[in-house]
Structures are given as structure tokens and as C-alpha cells.
TORKE-36123 format. One record per atom (N, C-alpha, C): x, y, z; atom name; residue in three letters; residue number from 0. Coordinates in nm, 2 decimals, decimal comma. Example, Ala and Ser with C-alpha at 12.3 -4.5 7.8 and 13.67 -1.06 7.14 Angstrom:
# TORKE-36123
+--------+--------+--------+------+------+------+
!      x !      y !      z ! name ! resn ! resi !
+--------+--------+--------+------+------+------+
!   1,32 !  -0,57 !   0,78 !    N !  ALA !    0 !
!   1,23 !  -0,45 !   0,78 !   CA !  ALA !    0 !
!   1,32 !  -0,33 !   0,78 !    C !  ALA !    0 !
!   1,28 !  -0,22 !   0,71 !    N !  SER !    1 !
!   1,37 !  -0,11 !   0,71 !   CA !  SER !    1 !
!   1,29 !   0,00 !   0,79 !    C !  SER !    1 !
+--------+--------+--------+------+------+------+
# end
This chain:
# TORKE-36123
+--------+--------+--------+------+------+------+
!      x !      y !      z ! name ! resn ! resi !
+--------+--------+--------+------+------+------+
!   3,26 !   7,45 !  -0,17 !    N !  UNK !    0 !
!   3,13 !   7,42 !  -0,24 !   CA !  UNK !    0 !
!   3,05 !   7,32 !  -0,16 !    C !  UNK !    0 !
!   3,11 !   7,21 !  -0,12 !    N !  UNK !    1 !
!   3,05 !   7,11 !  -0,04 !   CA !  UNK !    1 !
!   3,00 !   7,17 !   0,09 !    C !  UNK !    1 !
!   3,09 !   7,26 !   0,15 !    N !  UNK !    2 !
!   3,05 !   7,32 !   0,27 !   CA !  UNK !    2 !
!   2,92 !   7,40 !   0,25 !    C !  UNK !    2 !
!   2,92 !   7,48 !   0,14 !    N !  UNK !    3 !
!   2,80 !   7,56 !   0,11 !   CA !  UNK !    3 !
!   2,68 !   7,47 !   0,09 !    C !  UNK !    3 !
!   2,70 !   7,36 !   0,02 !    N !  UNK !    4 !
!   2,59 !   7,26 !   0,00 !   CA !  UNK !    4 !
!   2,55 !   7,20 !   0,13 !    C !  UNK !    4 !
!   2,64 !   7,17 !   0,22 !    N !  UNK !    5 !
!   2,61 !   7,11 !   0,35 !   CA !  UNK !    5 !
!   2,54 !   7,22 !   0,43 !    C !  UNK !    5 !
!   2,59 !   7,34 !   0,43 !    N !  UNK !    6 !
!   2,53 !   7,45 !   0,50 !   CA !  UNK !    6 !
!   2,39 !   7,47 !   0,46 !    C !  UNK !    6 !
!   2,36 !   7,47 !   0,33 !    N !  UNK !    7 !
!   2,23 !   7,48 !   0,27 !   CA !  UNK !    7 !
!   2,14 !   7,37 !   0,31 !    C !  UNK !    7 !
!   2,19 !   7,25 !   0,32 !    N !  UNK !    8 !
!   2,11 !   7,13 !   0,36 !   CA !  UNK !    8 !
!   2,07 !   7,15 !   0,51 !    C !  UNK !    8 !
!   2,17 !   7,19 !   0,59 !    N !  UNK !    9 !
!   2,13 !   7,21 !   0,73 !   CA !  UNK !    9 !
!   2,03 !   7,32 !   0,75 !    C !  UNK !    9 !
!   2,04 !   7,43 !   0,67 !    N !  UNK !   10 !
!   1,94 !   7,54 !   0,67 !   CA !  UNK !   10 !
!   1,80 !   7,48 !   0,63 !    C !  UNK !   10 !
!   1,80 !   7,40 !   0,52 !    N !  UNK !   11 !
!   1,68 !   7,34 !   0,48 !   CA !  UNK !   11 !
!   1,62 !   7,25 !   0,59 !    C !  UNK !   11 !
!   1,71 !   7,17 !   0,65 !    N !  UNK !   12 !
!   1,67 !   7,08 !   0,76 !   CA !  UNK !   12 !
!   1,61 !   7,17 !   0,87 !    C !  UNK !   12 !
!   1,68 !   7,27 !   0,91 !    N !  UNK !   13 !
!   1,63 !   7,36 !   1,02 !   CA !  UNK !   13 !
!   1,50 !   7,42 !   0,98 !    C !  UNK !   13 !
!   1,48 !   7,47 !   0,86 !    N !  UNK !   14 !
!   1,36 !   7,53 !   0,81 !   CA !  UNK !   14 !
!   1,24 !   7,42 !   0,82 !    C !  UNK !   14 !
!   1,27 !   7,30 !   0,77 !    N !  UNK !   15 !
!   1,17 !   7,20 !   0,77 !   CA !  UNK !   15 !
!   1,14 !   7,16 !   0,92 !    C !  UNK !   15 !
!   1,24 !   7,15 !   1,00 !    N !  UNK !   16 !
!   1,22 !   7,11 !   1,14 !   CA !  UNK !   16 !
!   1,13 !   7,22 !   1,21 !    C !  UNK !   16 !
!   1,17 !   7,35 !   1,18 !    N !  UNK !   17 !
!   1,09 !   7,46 !   1,23 !   CA !  UNK !   17 !
!   0,95 !   7,46 !   1,18 !    C !  UNK !   17 !
!   0,93 !   7,43 !   1,05 !    N !  UNK !   18 !
!   0,80 !   7,42 !   0,99 !   CA !  UNK !   18 !
!   0,72 !   7,31 !   1,06 !    C !  UNK !   18 !
!   0,78 !   7,19 !   1,07 !    N !  UNK !   19 !
!   0,71 !   7,08 !   1,14 !   CA !  UNK !   19 !
!   0,67 !   7,12 !   1,28 !    C !  UNK !   19 !
!   0,76 !   7,18 !   1,35 !    N !  UNK !   20 !
!   0,73 !   7,22 !   1,49 !   CA !  UNK !   20 !
!   0,62 !   7,32 !   1,49 !    C !  UNK !   20 !
!   0,62 !   7,42 !   1,40 !    N !  UNK !   21 !
!   0,51 !   7,52 !   1,39 !   CA !  UNK !   21 !
!   0,37 !   7,45 !   1,36 !    C !  UNK !   21 !
!   0,38 !   7,35 !   1,27 !    N !  UNK !   22 !
!   0,26 !   7,28 !   1,24 !   CA !  UNK !   22 !
!   0,20 !   7,20 !   1,36 !    C !  UNK !   22 !
!   0,30 !   7,14 !   1,43 !    N !  UNK !   23 !
!   0,26 !   7,06 !   1,55 !   CA !  UNK !   23 !
!   0,20 !   7,16 !   1,65 !    C !  UNK !   23 !
!   0,26 !   7,28 !   1,67 !    N !  UNK !   24 !
!   0,21 !   7,37 !   1,77 !   CA !  UNK !   24 !
!   0,07 !   7,42 !   1,73 !    C !  UNK !   24 !
!   0,05 !   7,45 !   1,60 !    N !  UNK !   25 !
!  -0,08 !   7,49 !   1,55 !   CA !  UNK !   25 !
!  -0,18 !   7,39 !   1,57 !    C !  UNK !   25 !
!  -0,14 !   7,26 !   1,54 !    N !  UNK !   26 !
!  -0,24 !   7,15 !   1,55 !   CA !  UNK !   26 !
!  -0,27 !   7,13 !   1,70 !    C !  UNK !   26 !
!  -0,18 !   7,14 !   1,79 !    N !  UNK !   27 !
!  -0,20 !   7,13 !   1,93 !   CA !  UNK !   27 !
!  -0,30 !   7,24 !   1,98 !    C !  UNK !   27 !
!  -0,27 !   7,37 !   1,93 !    N !  UNK !   28 !
!  -0,36 !   7,48 !   1,97 !   CA !  UNK !   28 !
!  -0,50 !   7,46 !   1,92 !    C !  UNK !   28 !
!  -0,51 !   7,41 !   1,79 !    N !  UNK !   29 !
!  -0,64 !   7,39 !   1,74 !   CA !  UNK !   29 !
!  -0,71 !   7,28 !   1,82 !    C !  UNK !   29 !
!  -0,64 !   7,17 !   1,85 !    N !  UNK !   30 !
!  -0,70 !   7,06 !   1,93 !   CA !  UNK !   30 !
!  -0,74 !   7,12 !   2,07 !    C !  UNK !   30 !
!  -0,66 !   7,20 !   2,13 !    N !  UNK !   31 !
!  -0,70 !   7,26 !   2,26 !   CA !  UNK !   31 !
!  -0,83 !   7,35 !   2,25 !    C !  UNK !   31 !
!  -0,83 !   7,43 !   2,14 !    N !  UNK !   32 !
!  -0,95 !   7,51 !   2,11 !   CA !  UNK !   32 !
!  -1,08 !   7,42 !   2,10 !    C !  UNK !   32 !
!  -1,06 !   7,31 !   2,01 !    N !  UNK !   33 !
!  -1,17 !   7,22 !   1,99 !   CA !  UNK !   33 !
!  -1,21 !   7,16 !   2,13 !    C !  UNK !   33 !
!  -1,12 !   7,12 !   2,21 !    N !  UNK !   34 !
!  -1,15 !   7,06 !   2,34 !   CA !  UNK !   34 !
!  -1,22 !   7,16 !   2,42 !    C !  UNK !   34 !
!  -1,18 !   7,29 !   2,43 !    N !  UNK !   35 !
!  -1,26 !   7,39 !   2,51 !   CA !  UNK !   35 !
!  -1,40 !   7,40 !   2,46 !    C !  UNK !   35 !
!  -1,41 !   7,41 !   2,32 !    N !  UNK !   36 !
!  -1,55 !   7,42 !   2,27 !   CA !  UNK !   36 !
!  -1,63 !   7,30 !   2,30 !    C !  UNK !   36 !
!  -1,58 !   7,18 !   2,29 !    N !  UNK !   37 !
!  -1,65 !   7,06 !   2,32 !   CA !  UNK !   37 !
!  -1,69 !   7,06 !   2,47 !    C !  UNK !   37 !
!  -1,60 !   7,10 !   2,56 !    N !  UNK !   38 !
!  -1,63 !   7,11 !   2,70 !   CA !  UNK !   38 !
!  -1,74 !   7,21 !   2,73 !    C !  UNK !   38 !
!  -1,74 !   7,32 !   2,66 !    N !  UNK !   39 !
!  -1,84 !   7,42 !   2,68 !   CA !  UNK !   39 !
!  -1,98 !   7,37 !   2,63 !    C !  UNK !   39 !
!  -1,97 !   7,30 !   2,51 !    N !  UNK !   40 !
!  -2,10 !   7,24 !   2,46 !   CA !  UNK !   40 !
!  -2,15 !   7,13 !   2,55 !    C !  UNK !   40 !
!  -2,06 !   7,05 !   2,61 !    N !  UNK !   41 !
!  -2,10 !   6,95 !   2,70 !   CA !  UNK !   41 !
!  -2,16 !   7,01 !   2,83 !    C !  UNK !   41 !
!  -2,10 !   7,12 !   2,88 !    N !  UNK !   42 !
!  -2,15 !   7,19 !   3,00 !   CA !  UNK !   42 !
!  -2,29 !   7,24 !   2,97 !    C !  UNK !   42 !
!  -2,31 !   7,30 !   2,85 !    N !  UNK !   43 !
!  -2,44 !   7,36 !   2,81 !   CA !  UNK !   43 !
!  -2,54 !   7,24 !   2,80 !    C !  UNK !   43 !
!  -2,50 !   7,13 !   2,74 !    N !  UNK !   44 !
!  -2,59 !   7,02 !   2,73 !   CA !  UNK !   44 !
!  -2,63 !   6,97 !   2,87 !    C !  UNK !   44 !
!  -2,53 !   6,95 !   2,96 !    N !  UNK !   45 !
!  -2,56 !   6,91 !   3,09 !   CA !  UNK !   45 !
!  -2,66 !   7,00 !   3,17 !    C !  UNK !   45 !
!  -2,64 !   7,13 !   3,15 !    N !  UNK !   46 !
!  -2,72 !   7,23 !   3,21 !   CA !  UNK !   46 !
!  -2,87 !   7,22 !   3,16 !    C !  UNK !   46 !
!  -2,88 !   7,20 !   3,03 !    N !  UNK !   47 !
!  -3,01 !   7,18 !   2,97 !   CA !  UNK !   47 !
!  -3,08 !   7,06 !   3,02 !    C !  UNK !   47 !
!  -3,00 !   6,95 !   3,03 !    N !  UNK !   48 !
!  -3,06 !   6,82 !   3,09 !   CA !  UNK !   48 !
!  -3,10 !   6,84 !   3,23 !    C !  UNK !   48 !
!  -3,02 !   6,92 !   3,31 !    N !  UNK !   49 !
!  -3,05 !   6,94 !   3,45 !   CA !  UNK !   49 !
!  -3,19 !   7,02 !   3,46 !    C !  UNK !   49 !
!  -3,20 !   7,12 !   3,37 !    N !  UNK !   50 !
!  -3,32 !   7,20 !   3,37 !   CA !  UNK !   50 !
!  -3,44 !   7,11 !   3,33 !    C !  UNK !   50 !
!  -3,42 !   7,03 !   3,23 !    N !  UNK !   51 !
!  -3,52 !   6,93 !   3,18 !   CA !  UNK !   51 !
!  -3,56 !   6,84 !   3,30 !    C !  UNK !   51 !
!  -3,47 !   6,79 !   3,37 !    N !  UNK !   52 !
!  -3,49 !   6,69 !   3,48 !   CA !  UNK !   52 !
!  -3,57 !   6,77 !   3,59 !    C !  UNK !   52 !
!  -3,53 !   6,89 !   3,62 !    N !  UNK !   53 !
!  -3,60 !   6,97 !   3,72 !   CA !  UNK !   53 !
!  -3,74 !   6,99 !   3,69 !    C !  UNK !   53 !
!  -3,77 !   7,02 !   3,56 !    N !  UNK !   54 !
!  -3,90 !   7,03 !   3,51 !   CA !  UNK !   54 !
!  -3,98 !   6,90 !   3,52 !    C !  UNK !   54 !
!  -3,92 !   6,79 !   3,49 !    N !  UNK !   55 !
!  -3,99 !   6,66 !   3,50 !   CA !  UNK !   55 !
!  -4,01 !   6,63 !   3,64 !    C !  UNK !   55 !
!  -3,92 !   6,66 !   3,73 !    N !  UNK !   56 !
!  -3,94 !   6,63 !   3,87 !   CA !  UNK !   56 !
!  -4,05 !   6,71 !   3,93 !    C !  UNK !   56 !
!  -4,06 !   6,84 !   3,89 !    N !  UNK !   57 !
!  -4,17 !   6,93 !   3,93 !   CA !  UNK !   57 !
!  -4,30 !   6,88 !   3,88 !    C !  UNK !   57 !
!  -4,30 !   6,84 !   3,76 !    N !  UNK !   58 !
!  -4,43 !   6,78 !   3,70 !   CA !  UNK !   58 !
!  -4,47 !   6,65 !   3,78 !    C !  UNK !   58 !
!  -4,37 !   6,57 !   3,81 !    N !  UNK !   59 !
!  -4,40 !   6,45 !   3,88 !   CA !  UNK !   59 !
!  -4,45 !   6,48 !   4,02 !    C !  UNK !   59 !
!  -4,39 !   6,58 !   4,09 !    N !  UNK !   60 !
!  -4,43 !   6,62 !   4,22 !   CA !  UNK !   60 !
!  -4,58 !   6,67 !   4,21 !    C !  UNK !   60 !
!  -4,61 !   6,75 !   4,11 !    N !  UNK !   61 !
!  -4,74 !   6,80 !   4,10 !   CA !  UNK !   61 !
!  -4,84 !   6,69 !   4,07 !    C !  UNK !   61 !
!  -4,80 !   6,60 !   3,99 !    N !  UNK !   62 !
!  -4,89 !   6,48 !   3,96 !   CA !  UNK !   62 !
!  -4,91 !   6,40 !   4,08 !    C !  UNK !   62 !
!  -4,81 !   6,38 !   4,16 !    N !  UNK !   63 !
!  -4,83 !   6,30 !   4,29 !   CA !  UNK !   63 !
!  -4,92 !   6,38 !   4,38 !    C !  UNK !   63 !
!  -4,90 !   6,51 !   4,39 !    N !  UNK !   64 !
!  -4,98 !   6,59 !   4,48 !   CA !  UNK !   64 !
!  -5,13 !   6,58 !   4,43 !    C !  UNK !   64 !
!  -5,15 !   6,59 !   4,30 !    N !  UNK !   65 !
!  -5,28 !   6,59 !   4,25 !   CA !  UNK !   65 !
!  -5,34 !   6,45 !   4,27 !    C !  UNK !   65 !
!  -5,26 !   6,35 !   4,25 !    N !  UNK !   66 !
!  -5,31 !   6,21 !   4,27 !   CA !  UNK !   66 !
!  -5,35 !   6,19 !   4,42 !    C !  UNK !   66 !
!  -5,27 !   6,25 !   4,51 !    N !  UNK !   67 !
!  -5,30 !   6,23 !   4,65 !   CA !  UNK !   67 !
!  -5,43 !   6,31 !   4,69 !    C !  UNK !   67 !
!  -5,45 !   6,43 !   4,63 !    N !  UNK !   68 !
!  -5,57 !   6,50 !   4,65 !   CA !  UNK !   68 !
!  -5,69 !   6,43 !   4,60 !    C !  UNK !   68 !
!  -5,68 !   6,37 !   4,48 !    N !  UNK !   69 !
!  -5,79 !   6,29 !   4,42 !   CA !  UNK !   69 !
!  -5,82 !   6,17 !   4,51 !    C !  UNK !   69 !
!  -5,72 !   6,11 !   4,56 !    N !  UNK !   70 !
!  -5,74 !   5,99 !   4,65 !   CA !  UNK !   70 !
!  -5,82 !   6,03 !   4,77 !    C !  UNK !   70 !
!  -5,78 !   6,15 !   4,83 !    N !  UNK !   71 !
!  -5,85 !   6,20 !   4,95 !   CA !  UNK !   71 !
!  -6,00 !   6,23 !   4,92 !    C !  UNK !   71 !
!  -6,02 !   6,29 !   4,80 !    N !  UNK !   72 !
!  -6,15 !   6,33 !   4,76 !   CA !  UNK !   72 !
!  -6,24 !   6,20 !   4,73 !    C !  UNK !   72 !
!  -6,17 !   6,10 !   4,67 !    N !  UNK !   73 !
!  -6,24 !   5,97 !   4,65 !   CA !  UNK !   73 !
!  -6,28 !   5,91 !   4,78 !    C !  UNK !   73 !
!  -6,19 !   5,91 !   4,87 !    N !  UNK !   74 !
!  -6,21 !   5,85 !   5,00 !   CA !  UNK !   74 !
!  -6,33 !   5,92 !   5,07 !    C !  UNK !   74 !
!  -6,33 !   6,05 !   5,07 !    N !  UNK !   75 !
!  -6,43 !   6,13 !   5,13 !   CA !  UNK !   75 !
!  -6,57 !   6,10 !   5,06 !    C !  UNK !   75 !
!  -6,57 !   6,09 !   4,93 !    N !  UNK !   76 !
!  -6,69 !   6,06 !   4,86 !   CA !  UNK !   76 !
!  -6,74 !   5,92 !   4,90 !    C !  UNK !   76 !
!  -6,65 !   5,82 !   4,91 !    N !  UNK !   77 !
!  -6,70 !   5,69 !   4,95 !   CA !  UNK !   77 !
!  -6,76 !   5,69 !   5,09 !    C !  UNK !   77 !
!  -6,69 !   5,77 !   5,18 !    N !  UNK !   78 !
!  -6,75 !   5,78 !   5,32 !   CA !  UNK !   78 !
!  -6,89 !   5,84 !   5,32 !    C !  UNK !   78 !
!  -6,90 !   5,95 !   5,23 !    N !  UNK !   79 !
!  -7,04 !   6,01 !   5,22 !   CA !  UNK !   79 !
!  -7,14 !   5,91 !   5,16 !    C !  UNK !   79 !
!  -7,09 !   5,84 !   5,06 !    N !  UNK !   80 !
!  -7,18 !   5,74 !   5,00 !   CA !  UNK !   80 !
!  -7,23 !   5,64 !   5,10 !    C !  UNK !   80 !
!  -7,13 !   5,59 !   5,19 !    N !  UNK !   81 !
!  -7,17 !   5,49 !   5,29 !   CA !  UNK !   81 !
!  -7,27 !   5,55 !   5,39 !    C !  UNK !   81 !
!  -7,25 !   5,68 !   5,42 !    N !  UNK !   82 !
!  -7,34 !   5,74 !   5,52 !   CA !  UNK !   82 !
!  -7,48 !   5,75 !   5,45 !    C !  UNK !   82 !
!  -7,48 !   5,80 !   5,33 !    N !  UNK !   83 !
!  -7,61 !   5,81 !   5,26 !   CA !  UNK !   83 !
!  -7,68 !   5,67 !   5,25 !    C !  UNK !   83 !
!  -7,60 !   5,57 !   5,22 !    N !  UNK !   84 !
!  -7,66 !   5,43 !   5,21 !   CA !  UNK !   84 !
!  -7,72 !   5,39 !   5,35 !    C !  UNK !   84 !
!  -7,64 !   5,42 !   5,45 !    N !  UNK !   85 !
!  -7,69 !   5,39 !   5,59 !   CA !  UNK !   85 !
!  -7,82 !   5,47 !   5,62 !    C !  UNK !   85 !
!  -7,82 !   5,59 !   5,58 !    N !  UNK !   86 !
!  -7,94 !   5,68 !   5,60 !   CA !  UNK !   86 !
!  -8,06 !   5,62 !   5,53 !    C !  UNK !   86 !
!  -8,03 !   5,57 !   5,40 !    N !  UNK !   87 !
!  -8,14 !   5,51 !   5,32 !   CA !  UNK !   87 !
!  -8,19 !   5,39 !   5,38 !    C !  UNK !   87 !
!  -8,10 !   5,30 !   5,44 !    N !  UNK !   88 !
!  -8,14 !   5,18 !   5,50 !   CA !  UNK !   88 !
!  -8,23 !   5,21 !   5,62 !    C !  UNK !   88 !
!  -8,19 !   5,31 !   5,70 !    N !  UNK !   89 !
!  -8,26 !   5,35 !   5,82 !   CA !  UNK !   89 !
!  -8,40 !   5,40 !   5,78 !    C !  UNK !   89 !
!  -8,41 !   5,48 !   5,67 !    N !  UNK !   90 !
!  -8,53 !   5,53 !   5,62 !   CA !  UNK !   90 !
!  -8,62 !   5,42 !   5,57 !    C !  UNK !   90 !
!  -8,56 !   5,32 !   5,51 !    N !  UNK !   91 !
!  -8,64 !   5,21 !   5,46 !   CA !  UNK !   91 !
!  -8,70 !   5,13 !   5,58 !    C !  UNK !   91 !
!  -8,62 !   5,11 !   5,68 !    N !  UNK !   92 !
!  -8,67 !   5,04 !   5,80 !   CA !  UNK !   92 !
!  -8,78 !   5,12 !   5,87 !    C !  UNK !   92 !
!  -8,76 !   5,25 !   5,88 !    N !  UNK !   93 !
!  -8,87 !   5,34 !   5,94 !   CA !  UNK !   93 !
!  -8,99 !   5,33 !   5,85 !    C !  UNK !   93 !
!  -8,98 !   5,33 !   5,72 !    N !  UNK !   94 !
!  -9,09 !   5,33 !   5,63 !   CA !  UNK !   94 !
!  -9,17 !   5,19 !   5,65 !    C !  UNK !   94 !
!  -9,09 !   5,09 !   5,65 !    N !  UNK !   95 !
!  -9,15 !   4,95 !   5,67 !   CA !  UNK !   95 !
!  -9,23 !   4,95 !   5,80 !    C !  UNK !   95 !
!  -9,17 !   5,00 !   5,91 !    N !  UNK !   96 !
!  -9,23 !   5,00 !   6,04 !   CA !  UNK !   96 !
!  -9,36 !   5,09 !   6,04 !    C !  UNK !   96 !
!  -9,35 !   5,21 !   5,97 !    N !  UNK !   97 !
!  -9,46 !   5,30 !   5,96 !   CA !  UNK !   97 !
!  -9,57 !   5,23 !   5,88 !    C !  UNK !   97 !
!  -9,54 !   5,16 !   5,77 !    N !  UNK !   98 !
!  -9,64 !   5,09 !   5,69 !   CA !  UNK !   98 !
!  -9,71 !   4,98 !   5,78 !    C !  UNK !   98 !
!  -9,63 !   4,91 !   5,86 !    N !  UNK !   99 !
!  -9,70 !   4,81 !   5,94 !   CA !  UNK !   99 !
!  -9,79 !   4,88 !   6,04 !    C !  UNK !   99 !
!  -9,75 !   4,99 !   6,10 !    N !  UNK !  100 !
!  -9,83 !   5,06 !   6,20 !   CA !  UNK !  100 !
!  -9,96 !   5,11 !   6,13 !    C !  UNK !  100 !
!  -9,94 !   5,16 !   6,00 !    N !  UNK !  101 !
! -10,06 !   5,21 !   5,93 !   CA !  UNK !  101 !
! -10,16 !   5,09 !   5,90 !    C !  UNK !  101 !
! -10,10 !   4,98 !   5,86 !    N !  UNK !  102 !
! -10,19 !   4,86 !   5,84 !   CA !  UNK !  102 !
! -10,27 !   4,83 !   5,97 !    C !  UNK !  102 !
! -10,19 !   4,83 !   6,08 !    N !  UNK !  103 !
! -10,26 !   4,80 !   6,21 !   CA !  UNK !  103 !
! -10,37 !   4,90 !   6,24 !    C !  UNK !  103 !
! -10,34 !   5,03 !   6,22 !    N !  UNK !  104 !
! -10,44 !   5,13 !   6,24 !   CA !  UNK !  104 !
! -10,56 !   5,12 !   6,15 !    C !  UNK !  104 !
! -10,53 !   5,08 !   6,02 !    N !  UNK !  105 !
! -10,64 !   5,06 !   5,93 !   CA !  UNK !  105 !
! -10,73 !   4,95 !   5,98 !    C !  UNK !  105 !
! -10,66 !   4,84 !   6,02 !    N !  UNK !  106 !
! -10,74 !   4,73 !   6,08 !   CA !  UNK !  106 !
! -10,82 !   4,77 !   6,20 !    C !  UNK !  106 !
! -10,76 !   4,85 !   6,28 !    N !  UNK !  107 !
! -10,83 !   4,89 !   6,40 !   CA !  UNK !  107 !
! -10,94 !   4,98 !   6,37 !    C !  UNK !  107 !
! -10,92 !   5,07 !   6,27 !    N !  UNK !  108 !
! -11,03 !   5,16 !   6,22 !   CA !  UNK !  108 !
! -11,14 !   5,08 !   6,16 !    C !  UNK !  108 !
! -11,11 !   4,97 !   6,09 !    N !  UNK !  109 !
! -11,22 !   4,89 !   6,03 !   CA !  UNK !  109 !
! -11,30 !   4,82 !   6,14 !    C !  UNK !  109 !
! -11,23 !   4,78 !   6,24 !    N !  UNK !  110 !
! -11,30 !   4,72 !   6,36 !   CA !  UNK !  110 !
! -11,39 !   4,82 !   6,42 !    C !  UNK !  110 !
! -11,33 !   4,94 !   6,44 !    N !  UNK !  111 !
! -11,42 !   5,05 !   6,51 !   CA !  UNK !  111 !
! -11,54 !   5,08 !   6,42 !    C !  UNK !  111 !
! -11,51 !   5,09 !   6,29 !    N !  UNK !  112 !
! -11,62 !   5,13 !   6,20 !   CA !  UNK !  112 !
! -11,73 !   5,01 !   6,20 !    C !  UNK !  112 !
! -11,68 !   4,89 !   6,21 !    N !  UNK !  113 !
! -11,77 !   4,77 !   6,21 !   CA !  UNK !  113 !
! -11,85 !   4,78 !   6,34 !    C !  UNK !  113 !
! -11,80 !   4,82 !   6,45 !    N !  UNK !  114 !
! -11,87 !   4,82 !   6,58 !   CA !  UNK !  114 !
! -11,97 !   4,94 !   6,58 !    C !  UNK !  114 !
! -11,93 !   5,05 !   6,52 !    N !  UNK !  115 !
! -12,01 !   5,17 !   6,51 !   CA !  UNK !  115 !
! -12,14 !   5,14 !   6,43 !    C !  UNK !  115 !
! -12,12 !   5,07 !   6,32 !    N !  UNK !  116 !
! -12,24 !   5,04 !   6,23 !   CA !  UNK !  116 !
! -12,33 !   4,94 !   6,30 !    C !  UNK !  116 !
+--------+--------+--------+------+------+------+
# end
């Protein structure tokens, strides 16, 4: 009877040990699945961030190119402005000289008209 009781206890122990081992195996498998899912999610996240960064880099490149183009256009406009200002100064000088010559001619004409009368 004690042998049967002892045999039953060993069988119960074996069943419990087997159950614990099965639970550990299931838990390990579940953890491995969770780890694979997390790795996949992390990979997807990293790919999304890479795409986002590529988009930002491209936008930055376009902005720098646009800024460079605007700088060139501004520089060209300033050169044209300086040329126009130089032309205006030259015209102003020519106008002043022409005005002086006109006054001289008017004076000469008045002298001639005075002599003729």
C-alpha cells in the first residue's frame, strides 16, 4: 500500500514536473513570438523613420537649392540696380552739362539779338 502511495506520489510529481516544463516551454515560445513581433515592429518603425528622414533631406536640399537660386537672382538684381544708378548719374551729368551749354547759347543769342537790334 505504501509502495502504491509512493508510486502515485512519483507519478503526481512527474505529472507536475512535466506540466511545469510544458508551461515553461509555452512561455518561452510565447516570449520568442513576442520578440519576433517586436523586432518586426522596430524594423518597420526604422524604415518609416528612414523614409521620413529621406523626405526631410530632399526638402532641405530643395530649400538650399532654392535659396541659392534666390541669392543669385538677388545678386543679379543688385548688379543691374548699380548699373542703372551709374547710368542715371551719367545722364544727370550730361543733363547738367547740356543745361550749362544751353545757358551759354541763350546768353550768346541774347548778345547776338542785342547787336542786331
